[in-house]
C-alpha angles and dihedrals in degrees: 000000000000102000139029120189121202121212121190107212099179144310138195111352087006095055112149124242110244096238091050092051091046091057090048089054090054091051094049091043091056092048093048092050089053090049089239091130139022125256105297134197118202112208123192151123124251130213109247111299139150117222126189127207123214096273097053115129123215090241089062096057126093111292092218096059096254108172118263127196110227111215139186098243129105123260131047138276125327142156132246127191151114115341092028123106111218122196128189108190107194104195139162101235125221116262128282088042113239109187093180091054089051091052090048091054092053090047090051092051092051094045087056090048091054091046090055088058093047098255116131111218138171147179122266119217111253094008122090123217135051119300141194103217119230129209118288114270093245091053091051090050092050092048091047089052091049092050091048091050092047092049091053091048092049092052092047098043112040087137091059088085133206099351092061090047092054091049093051091049092052092049094049089054089066094067113059110212091006097268109144123164111207089183124019113205091192088075092065105023116070091187096050110142114210090194090068099045108064135251095310090077101031115131089231091061097053091110091057089051088049091235132141110284131187118238097178132022124208128199122168140185123191119200124174089350093303124110129230134183115025138171144344117206116195108224105160109334129145096261093193086085085077091059091077093061139036097256111229088345090284114137101176100055137043146206137271142174138220089254093053093048094047099036093230140086112281111183128204088240090058093050097041100082091043091054091048091051096052097040090054090048094051106032097048095058096078118080116214115227123218118266109261121200112202115218123191113250114251121232104222090198093058 
């Protein structure tokens, strides 16, 4: 891939409705397949909308019947909206087509973007996207037990004075936002629904629980060797929108944003040039090969 063109469809007050952007993708996809244009990445924001990939289950959709747009990409249900940078790279892939490799390239670009902002991210085996890793489950259990013990000691020993106070303060610092799960039903209940169990289990509070949390989601479709759909990078959205669904069908992790991880505002406008830089670096390194149609050899003596 020798060239990647970026097209800004609309941001902020000019955010693009999902169906309109989807039709624009189809138009660009057809032109790219016909080699009428170069590889193109559409960049934009959407107004709030839930979209569901082909593998979405009914139990993962909003409980209140909020409309969901069913789309032809892979993956499950997610949310798009203000504060989230959406990218639709429409590329002619190298032959033979390797969809997983394409997803990994997008992940790599977004991992580099997060690193430029000082956020360490990673991949998670079996789960596409870009993740901020939480503490190991056993460590969270130990810390929860320590906090519970400290709380009991504090209640029983107010008269012990300043030393107990210092100990309680140190323990409390280990639980951002004060959310500590002494028992996590998600570990034993495959059908556990975080939407029915209060803010302690809400996807938007995963950082406070020190769990794995997704910073960027990826969902791809490849038709005729050309990609559609793409990624959604959370810059500074209202992540409580995710609490009405089971994001990406994952019940034991949550979501985050650059703003939440850094503790400051991180606008889409600030992230946009960094995303373009790293997408160009990563996605222009693969060289597409011409389509070859194998024909059986003819035996002239037959």
